[in-house]
N, CA, C and O atoms as a GROMACS GRO file, in nm:
protein
  428
    1MET      N    1   5.556  13.815  19.883
    1MET     CA    2   5.663  13.872  19.815
    1MET      C    3   5.770  13.880  19.910
    1MET      O    4   5.739  13.916  20.024
    2PRO      N    5   5.892  13.851  19.884
    2PRO     CA    6   5.987  13.865  19.982
    2PRO      C    7   6.025  14.003  20.018
    2PRO      O    8   6.005  14.091  19.934
    3GLU      N    9   6.085  14.038  20.151
    3GLU     CA   10   6.080  14.156  20.210
    3GLU      C   11   6.156  14.260  20.118
    3GLU      O   12   6.107  14.373  20.109
    4GLY      N   13   6.255  14.235  20.061
    4GLY     CA   14   6.334  14.364  19.991
    4GLY      C   15   6.281  14.356  19.853
    4GLY      O   16   6.351  14.422  19.777
    5PHE      N   17   6.170  14.292  19.789
    5PHE     CA   18   6.160  14.291  19.642
    5PHE      C   19   6.096  14.416  19.600
    5PHE      O   20   6.115  14.457  19.486
    6TYR      N   21   6.019  14.481  19.686
    6TYR     CA   22   5.966  14.616  19.640
    6TYR      C   23   6.081  14.719  19.611
    6TYR      O   24   6.084  14.780  19.504
    7SER      N   25   6.190  14.739  19.724
    7SER     CA   26   6.288  14.822  19.729
    7SER      C   27   6.373  14.777  19.613
    7SER      O   28   6.428  14.869  19.553
    8THR      N   29   6.393  14.670  19.575
    8THR     CA   30   6.491  14.622  19.473
    8THR      C   31   6.440  14.644  19.341
    8THR      O   32   6.519  14.672  19.250
    9ALA      N   33   6.301  14.634  19.318
    9ALA     CA   34   6.232  14.665  19.212
    9ALA      C   35   6.237  14.818  19.161
    9ALA      O   36   6.257  14.860  19.047
   10LEU      N   37   6.215  14.883  19.274
   10LEU     CA   38   6.215  15.029  19.272
   10LEU      C   39   6.341  15.092  19.229
   10LEU      O   40   6.350  15.192  19.158
   11LEU      N   41   6.467  15.001  19.296
   11LEU     CA   42   6.607  15.048  19.229
   11LEU      C   43   6.620  15.012  19.102
   11LEU      O   44   6.682  15.089  19.028
   12LEU      N   45   6.573  14.905  19.055
   12LEU     CA   46   6.597  14.856  18.918
   12LEU      C   47   6.524  14.959  18.830
   12LEU      O   48   6.583  15.016  18.738
   13CYS      N   49   6.398  14.981  18.858
   13CYS     CA   50   6.321  15.089  18.778
   13CYS      C   51   6.404  15.232  18.757
   13CYS      O   52   6.426  15.284  18.648
   14LEU      N   53   6.445  15.284  18.887
   14LEU     CA   54   6.520  15.402  18.876
   14LEU      C   55   6.656  15.395  18.810
   14LEU      O   56   6.697  15.501  18.762
   15ALA      N   57   6.734  15.283  18.799
   15ALA     CA   58   6.840  15.240  18.750
   15ALA      C   59   6.821  15.257  18.573
   15ALA      O   60   6.903  15.300  18.492
   16ALA      N   61   6.695  15.210  18.553
   16ALA     CA   62   6.662  15.179  18.395
   16ALA      C   63   6.632  15.308  18.359
   16ALA      O   64   6.677  15.348  18.252
   17THR      N   65   6.546  15.402  18.449
   17THR     CA   66   6.517  15.525  18.414
   17THR      C   67   6.644  15.614  18.378
   17THR      O   68   6.653  15.678  18.273
   18LEU      N   69   6.731  15.612  18.470
   18LEU     CA   70   6.868  15.686  18.454
   18LEU      C   71   6.941  15.654  18.338
   18LEU      O   72   7.004  15.734  18.269
   19ALA      N   73   6.928  15.499  18.316
   19ALA     CA   74   7.014  15.460  18.179
   19ALA      C   75   6.938  15.498  18.071
   19ALA      O   76   7.003  15.513  17.968
   20CYS      N   77   6.816  15.520  18.063
   20CYS     CA   78   6.721  15.573  17.941
   20CYS      C   79   6.761  15.705  17.930
   20CYS      O   80   6.806  15.743  17.822
   21GLY      N   81   6.751  15.784  18.028
   21GLY     CA   82   6.801  15.932  18.019
   21GLY      C   83   6.946  15.953  17.968
   21GLY      O   84   6.975  16.034  17.879
   22ALA      N   85   7.031  15.878  18.028
   22ALA     CA   86   7.180  15.885  17.967
   22ALA      C   87   7.203  15.867  17.830
   22ALA      O   88   7.279  15.936  17.762
   23ALA      N   89   7.114  15.744  17.778
   23ALA     CA   90   7.110  15.721  17.646
   23ALA      C   91   7.045  15.827  17.566
   23ALA      O   92   7.092  15.855  17.456
   24PHE      N   93   6.945  15.886  17.611
   24PHE     CA   94   6.865  15.990  17.540
   24PHE      C   95   6.981  16.117  17.518
   24PHE      O   96   7.008  16.161  17.406
   25ALA      N   97   7.044  16.167  17.642
   25ALA     CA   98   7.149  16.261  17.637
   25ALA      C   99   7.251  16.236  17.547
   25ALA      O  100   7.302  16.326  17.481
   26LEU      N  101   7.290  16.108  17.538
   26LEU     CA  102   7.411  16.072  17.459
   26LEU      C  103   7.376  16.077  17.294
   26LEU      O  104   7.460  16.107  17.209
   27VAL      N  105   7.247  16.044  17.268
   27VAL     CA  106   7.201  16.056  17.135
   27VAL      C  107   7.166  16.202  17.090
   27VAL      O  108   7.185  16.245  16.976
   28TYR      N  109   7.122  16.262  17.177
   28TYR     CA  110   7.091  16.406  17.165
   28TYR      C  111   7.213  16.485  17.127
   28TYR      O  112   7.222  16.566  17.034
   29GLY      N  113   7.324  16.442  17.228
   29GLY     CA  114   7.464  16.519  17.214
   29GLY      C  115   7.533  16.484  17.062
   29GLY      O  116   7.594  16.569  16.998
   30MET      N  117   7.512  16.350  17.017
   30MET     CA  118   7.585  16.332  16.889
   30MET      C  119   7.483  16.405  16.790
   30MET      O  120   7.530  16.473  16.699
   31GLN      N  121   7.361  16.395  16.802
   31GLN     CA  122   7.266  16.468  16.682
   31GLN      C  123   7.318  16.624  16.691
   31GLN      O  124   7.336  16.690  16.589
   32ARG      N  125   7.334  16.664  16.792
   32ARG     CA  126   7.362  16.822  16.796
   32ARG      C  127   7.505  16.849  16.725
   32ARG      O  128   7.518  16.945  16.649
   33LEU      N  129   7.615  16.756  16.756
   33LEU     CA  130   7.729  16.785  16.699
   33LEU      C  131   7.718  16.765  16.552
   33LEU      O  132   7.770  16.846  16.475
   34TYR      N  133   7.649  16.656  16.507
   34TYR     CA  134   7.628  16.637  16.362
   34TYR      C  135   7.568  16.758  16.303
   34TYR      O  136   7.615  16.800  16.197
   35VAL      N  137   7.475  16.815  16.357
   35VAL     CA  138   7.398  16.928  16.304
   35VAL      C  139   7.478  17.060  16.298
   35VAL      O  140   7.460  17.147  16.212
   36LEU      N  141   7.572  17.067  16.403
   36LEU     CA  142   7.678  17.179  16.407
   36LEU      C  143   7.781  17.163  16.294
   36LEU      O  144   7.817  17.260  16.229
   37HIS      N  145   7.822  17.054  16.275
   37HIS     CA  146   7.905  17.013  16.177
   37HIS      C  147   7.861  17.037  16.033
   37HIS      O  148   7.931  17.084  15.943
   38ARG      N  149   7.734  16.997  16.027
   38ARG     CA  150   7.674  17.018  15.898
   38ARG      C  151   7.657  17.170  15.866
   38ARG      O  152   7.687  17.217  15.756
   39MET      N  153   7.607  17.242  15.968
   39MET     CA  154   7.583  17.382  15.949
   39MET      C  155   7.727  17.456  15.928
   39MET      O  156   7.724  17.546  15.844
   40ALA      N  157   7.826  17.437  15.978
   40ALA     CA  158   7.951  17.471  15.940
   40ALA      C  159   7.975  17.448  15.806
   40ALA      O  160   8.009  17.545  15.737
   41GLY      N  161   7.961  17.303  15.738
   41GLY     CA  162   7.991  17.295  15.623
   41GLY      C  163   7.911  17.386  15.524
   41GLY      O  164   7.963  17.435  15.424
   42LEU      N  165   7.801  17.401  15.554
   42LEU     CA  166   7.691  17.465  15.483
   42LEU      C  167   7.744  17.633  15.474
   42LEU      O  168   7.747  17.706  15.374
   43ALA      N  169   7.774  17.657  15.587
   43ALA     CA  170   7.815  17.815  15.584
   43ALA      C  171   7.959  17.828  15.512
   43ALA      O  172   7.981  17.928  15.443
   44ARG      N  173   8.060  17.725  15.528
   44ARG     CA  174   8.177  17.737  15.442
   44ARG      C  175   8.125  17.726  15.283
   44ARG      O  176   8.183  17.793  15.197
   45GLN      N  177   8.031  17.654  15.255
   45GLN     CA  178   7.990  17.647  15.104
   45GLN      C  179   7.911  17.769  15.068
   45GLN      O  180   7.903  17.805  14.950
   46SER      N  181   7.850  17.834  15.165
   46SER     CA  182   7.784  17.958  15.132
   46SER      C  183   7.881  18.072  15.099
   46SER      O  184   7.870  18.143  14.998
   47ARG      N  185   7.969  18.083  15.183
   47ARG     CA  186   8.095  18.181  15.182
   47ARG      C  187   8.158  18.165  15.039
   47ARG      O  188   8.169  18.270  14.975
   48HIS      N  189   8.200  18.048  14.978
   48HIS     CA  190   8.258  17.999  14.874
   48HIS      C  191   8.166  18.052  14.759
   48HIS      O  192   8.214  18.123  14.670
   49LEU      N  193   8.040  18.019  14.762
   49LEU     CA  194   7.968  18.030  14.641
   49LEU      C  195   7.917  18.212  14.633
   49LEU      O  196   7.866  18.261  14.533
   50TYR      N  197   7.944  18.282  14.750
   50TYR     CA  198   7.934  18.422  14.746
   50TYR      C  199   8.049  18.489  14.689
   50TYR      O  200   8.038  18.587  14.616
   51ARG      N  201   8.183  18.424  14.731
   51ARG     CA  202   8.270  18.496  14.663
   51ARG      C  203   8.299  18.452  14.514
   51ARG      O  204   8.370  18.522  14.441
   52ALA      N  205   8.248  18.345  14.477
   52ALA     CA  206   8.233  18.311  14.317
   52ALA      C  207   8.125  18.397  14.244
   52ALA      O  208   8.138  18.429  14.126
   53LEU      N  209   8.030  18.429  14.314
   53LEU     CA  210   7.905  18.516  14.279
   53LEU      C  211   7.958  18.653  14.243
   53LEU      O  212   7.933  18.712  14.138
   54GLN      N  213   8.041  18.702  14.353
   54GLN     CA  214   8.126  18.825  14.334
   54GLN      C  215   8.216  18.842  14.210
   54GLN      O  216   8.214  18.939  14.135
   55ALA      N  217   8.276  18.761  14.201
   55ALA     CA  218   8.378  18.743  14.108
   55ALA      C  219   8.304  18.739  13.970
   55ALA      O  220   8.351  18.805  13.877
   56GLU      N  221   8.195  18.669  13.952
   56GLU     CA  222   8.131  18.658  13.825
   56GLU      C  223   8.046  18.811  13.804
   56GLU      O  224   8.013  18.861  13.696
   57MET      N  225   8.029  18.853  13.909
   57MET     CA  226   7.948  18.998  13.890
   57MET      C  227   8.067  19.107  13.849
   57MET      O  228   8.052  19.203  13.772
   58HIS      N  229   8.171  19.076  13.906
   58HIS     CA  230   8.290  19.169  13.871
   58HIS      C  231   8.323  19.144  13.694
   58HIS      O  232   8.320  19.233  13.609
   59ASP      N  233   8.350  19.022  13.674
   59ASP     CA  234   8.358  18.980  13.527
   59ASP      C  235   8.263  19.039  13.423
   59ASP      O  236   8.303  19.084  13.316
   60ILE      N  237   8.117  19.037  13.466
   60ILE     CA  238   8.012  19.104  13.399
   60ILE      C  239   8.013  19.248  13.366
   60ILE      O  240   7.982  19.297  13.258
   61GLU      N  241   8.062  19.325  13.496
   61GLU     CA  242   8.068  19.456  13.484
   61GLU      C  243   8.186  19.505  13.394
   61GLU      O  244   8.176  19.607  13.327
   62ALA      N  245   8.302  19.424  13.395
   62ALA     CA  246   8.414  19.433  13.292
   62ALA      C  247   8.371  19.411  13.150
   62ALA      O  248   8.419  19.472  13.055
   63LEU      N  249   8.300  19.341  13.144
   63LEU     CA  250   8.240  19.313  13.007
   63LEU      C  251   8.162  19.417  12.961
   63LEU      O  252   8.172  19.455  12.844
   64ARG      N  253   8.066  19.479  13.057
   64ARG     CA  254   7.962  19.584  13.007
   64ARG      C  255   8.056  19.696  12.973
   64ARG      O  256   8.039  19.754  12.866
   65LEU      N  257   8.162  19.733  13.060
   65LEU     CA  258   8.245  19.844  13.035
   65LEU      C  259   8.311  19.836  12.915
   65LEU      O  260   8.326  19.936  12.845
   66ALA      N  261   8.358  19.709  12.880
   66ALA     CA  262   8.432  19.695  12.730
   66ALA      C  263   8.347  19.713  12.648
   66ALA      O  264   8.389  19.762  12.544
   67GLN      N  265   8.193  19.684  12.653
   67GLN     CA  266   8.127  19.683  12.542
   67GLN      C  267   8.089  19.815  12.506
   67GLN      O  268   8.072  19.849  12.389
   68HIS      N  269   8.071  19.915  12.638
   68HIS     CA  270   8.027  20.051  12.613
   68HIS      C  271   8.169  20.128  12.546
   68HIS      O  272   8.153  20.217  12.463
   69ASP      N  273   8.289  20.092  12.584
   69ASP     CA  274   8.385  20.168  12.523
   69ASP      C  275   8.406  20.118  12.376
   69ASP      O  276   8.458  20.192  12.292
   70ALA      N  277   8.360  19.975  12.342
   70ALA     CA  278   8.386  19.954  12.197
   70ALA      C  279   8.270  20.019  12.121
   70ALA      O  280   8.280  20.054  12.003
   71ARG      N  281   8.155  20.033  12.200
   71ARG     CA  282   8.027  20.107  12.097
   71ARG      C  283   8.079  20.262  12.108
   71ARG      O  284   8.035  20.336  12.020
   72ASN      N  285   8.158  20.316  12.193
   72ASN     CA  286   8.200  20.465  12.191
   72ASN      C  287   8.304  20.473  12.064
   72ASN      O  288   8.307  20.568  11.986
   73GLU      N  289   8.388  20.355  12.058
   73GLU     CA  290   8.488  20.369  11.963
   73GLU      C  291   8.436  20.357  11.816
   73GLU      O  292   8.488  20.418  11.723
   74LEU      N  293   8.310  20.257  11.803
   74LEU     CA  294   8.251  20.273  11.676
   74LEU      C  295   8.202  20.401  11.622
   74LEU      O  296   8.220  20.444  11.508
   75VAL      N  297   8.134  20.458  11.727
   75VAL     CA  298   8.068  20.591  11.707
   75VAL      C  299   8.176  20.690  11.653
   75VAL      O  300   8.154  20.762  11.555
   76VAL      N  301   8.280  20.692  11.714
   76VAL     CA  302   8.384  20.767  11.672
   76VAL      C  303   8.420  20.762  11.526
   76VAL      O  304   8.408  20.853  11.444
   77LEU      N  305   8.465  20.637  11.508
   77LEU     CA  306   8.477  20.599  11.359
   77LEU      C  307   8.368  20.623  11.264
   77LEU      O  308   8.398  20.661  11.151
   78GLN      N  309   8.245  20.606  11.294
   78GLN     CA  310   8.134  20.627  11.215
   78GLN      C  311   8.149  20.779  11.175
   78GLN      O  312   8.156  20.814  11.057
   79GLY      N  313   8.155  20.865  11.280
   79GLY     CA  314   8.172  21.020  11.271
   79GLY      C  315   8.274  21.043  11.166
   79GLY      O  316   8.244  21.110  11.067
   80PHE      N  317   8.384  20.995  11.178
   80PHE     CA  318   8.506  21.024  11.083
   80PHE      C  319   8.440  21.002  10.949
   80PHE      O  320   8.430  21.093  10.866
   81LEU      N  321   8.391  20.868  10.928
   81LEU     CA  322   8.350  20.817  10.785
   81LEU      C  323   8.236  20.902  10.743
   81LEU      O  324   8.232  20.921  10.621
   82GLU      N  325   8.137  20.961  10.819
   82GLU     CA  326   8.027  21.030  10.779
   82GLU      C  327   8.062  21.169  10.714
   82GLU      O  328   8.001  21.222  10.621
   83ARG      N  329   8.178  21.219  10.785
   83ARG     CA  330   8.222  21.361  10.752
   83ARG      C  331   8.329  21.334  10.638
   83ARG      O  332   8.394  21.433  10.603
   84ASP      N  333   8.354  21.222  10.580
   84ASP     CA  334   8.430  21.209  10.468
   84ASP      C  335   8.559  21.222  10.524
   84ASP      O  336   8.630  21.308  10.472
   85ARG      N  337   8.602  21.162  10.609
   85ARG     CA  338   8.742  21.179  10.669
   85ARG      C  339   8.803  21.030  10.694
   85ARG      O  340   8.812  20.979  10.806
   86PRO      N  341   8.839  20.977  10.587
   86PRO     CA  342   8.866  20.824  10.633
   86PRO      C  343   9.026  20.819  10.658
   86PRO      O  344   9.069  20.715  10.708
   87GLU      N  345   9.115  20.920  10.629
   87GLU     CA  346   9.242  20.918  10.682
   87GLU      C  347   9.231  20.927  10.822
   87GLU      O  348   9.302  20.844  10.879
   88GLU      N  349   9.152  21.017  10.914
   88GLU     CA  350   9.165  21.027  11.047
   88GLU      C  351   9.096  20.889  11.102
   88GLU      O  352   9.129  20.842  11.211
   89ALA      N  353   9.002  20.830  11.022
   89ALA     CA  354   8.928  20.710  11.088
   89ALA      C  355   9.040  20.607  11.085
   89ALA      O  356   9.061  20.535  11.182
   90ALA      N  357   9.114  20.600  10.971
   90ALA     CA  358   9.218  20.494  10.974
   90ALA      C  359   9.333  20.521  11.082
   90ALA      O  360   9.381  20.430  11.149
   91ALA      N  361   9.372  20.650  11.092
   91ALA     CA  362   9.452  20.669  11.209
   91ALA      C  363   9.390  20.637  11.344
   91ALA      O  364   9.468  20.592  11.427
   92TYR      N  365   9.257  20.654  11.380
   92TYR     CA  366   9.199  20.634  11.503
   92TYR      C  367   9.192  20.477  11.498
   92TYR      O  368   9.230  20.418  11.599
   93LEU      N  369   9.154  20.415  11.410
   93LEU     CA  370   9.151  20.267  11.390
   93LEU      C  371   9.300  20.201  11.451
   93LEU      O  372   9.311  20.121  11.544
   94GLU      N  373   9.399  20.256  11.375
   94GLU     CA  374   9.524  20.208  11.402
   94GLU      C  375   9.569  20.221  11.536
   94GLU      O  376   9.640  20.136  11.590
   95GLU      N  377   9.523  20.342  11.600
   95GLU     CA  378   9.578  20.374  11.740
   95GLU      C  379   9.475  20.272  11.837
   95GLU      O  380   9.521  20.236  11.945
   96LEU      N  381   9.358  20.233  11.805
   96LEU     CA  382   9.287  20.139  11.890
   96LEU      C  383   9.345  20.014  11.871
   96LEU      O  384   9.344  19.940  11.969
   97LEU      N  385   9.401  19.968  11.753
   97LEU     CA  386   9.453  19.843  11.741
   97LEU      C  387   9.602  19.843  11.814
   97LEU      O  388   9.642  19.741  11.870
   98ARG      N  389   9.671  19.952  11.810
   98ARG     CA  390   9.800  19.945  11.898
   98ARG      C  391   9.762  19.932  12.030
   98ARG      O  392   9.816  19.845  12.099
   99ARG      N  393   9.669  20.011  12.081
   99ARG     CA  394   9.630  20.007  12.226
   99ARG      C  395   9.594  19.872  12.269
   99ARG      O  396   9.633  19.826  12.376
  100GLU      N  397   9.524  19.810  12.189
  100GLU     CA  398   9.459  19.665  12.213
  100GLU      C  399   9.577  19.568  12.214
  100GLU      O  400   9.591  19.476  12.294
  101GLN      N  401   9.665  19.605  12.110
  101GLN     CA  402   9.777  19.484  12.108
  101GLN      C  403   9.859  19.515  12.257
  101GLN      O  404   9.903  19.423  12.326
  102GLY      N  405   9.870  19.638  12.289
  102GLY     CA  406   9.941  19.670  12.413
  102GLY      C  407   9.884  19.597  12.550
  102GLY      O  408   9.951  19.564  12.648
  103ARG      N  409   9.750  19.582  12.532
  103ARG     CA  410   9.688  19.534  12.651
  103ARG      C  411   9.681  19.374  12.638
  103ARG      O  412   9.660  19.310  12.741
  104ALA      N  413   9.696  19.315  12.531
  104ALA     CA  414   9.708  19.179  12.520
  104ALA      C  415   9.860  19.151  12.546
  104ALA      O  416   9.886  19.053  12.615
  105ASP      N  417   9.946  19.214  12.506
  105ASP     CA  418  10.104  19.204  12.539
  105ASP      C  419  10.108  19.202  12.702
  105ASP      O  420  10.192  19.127  12.752
  106GLY      N  421  10.031  19.272  12.780
  106GLY     CA  422  10.057  19.269  12.913
  106GLY      C  423  10.119  19.397  12.975
  106GLY      O  424  10.148  19.494  12.906
  107PRO      N  425  10.133  19.391  13.082
  107PRO     CA  426  10.203  19.522  13.165
  107PRO      C  427  10.344  19.516  13.145
  107PRO      O  428  10.418  19.600  13.196
   0.00000   0.00000   0.00000
């Protein structure tokens, strides 16, 4: 073999090893950036879904309270009618309708 063959081969092997390491580092860095970008997107989506869930829970609670109020109002009407006080039942019903119309018209 020529005199500088082994040292040249060794240098080529070292250069190839360094190139492979650099390529690996580049691929790893790109993969890491992709994963971080994807995680940020998932975090944004999670926050959006959480806010939407909170809004839905608020709406459900508002409906539950409205149902509770309506049930109480029906019990009051039932009490007037059971005690044979239809005029008071009619006045109470008119007040409920007037109040409901005021809510529908807005503030």
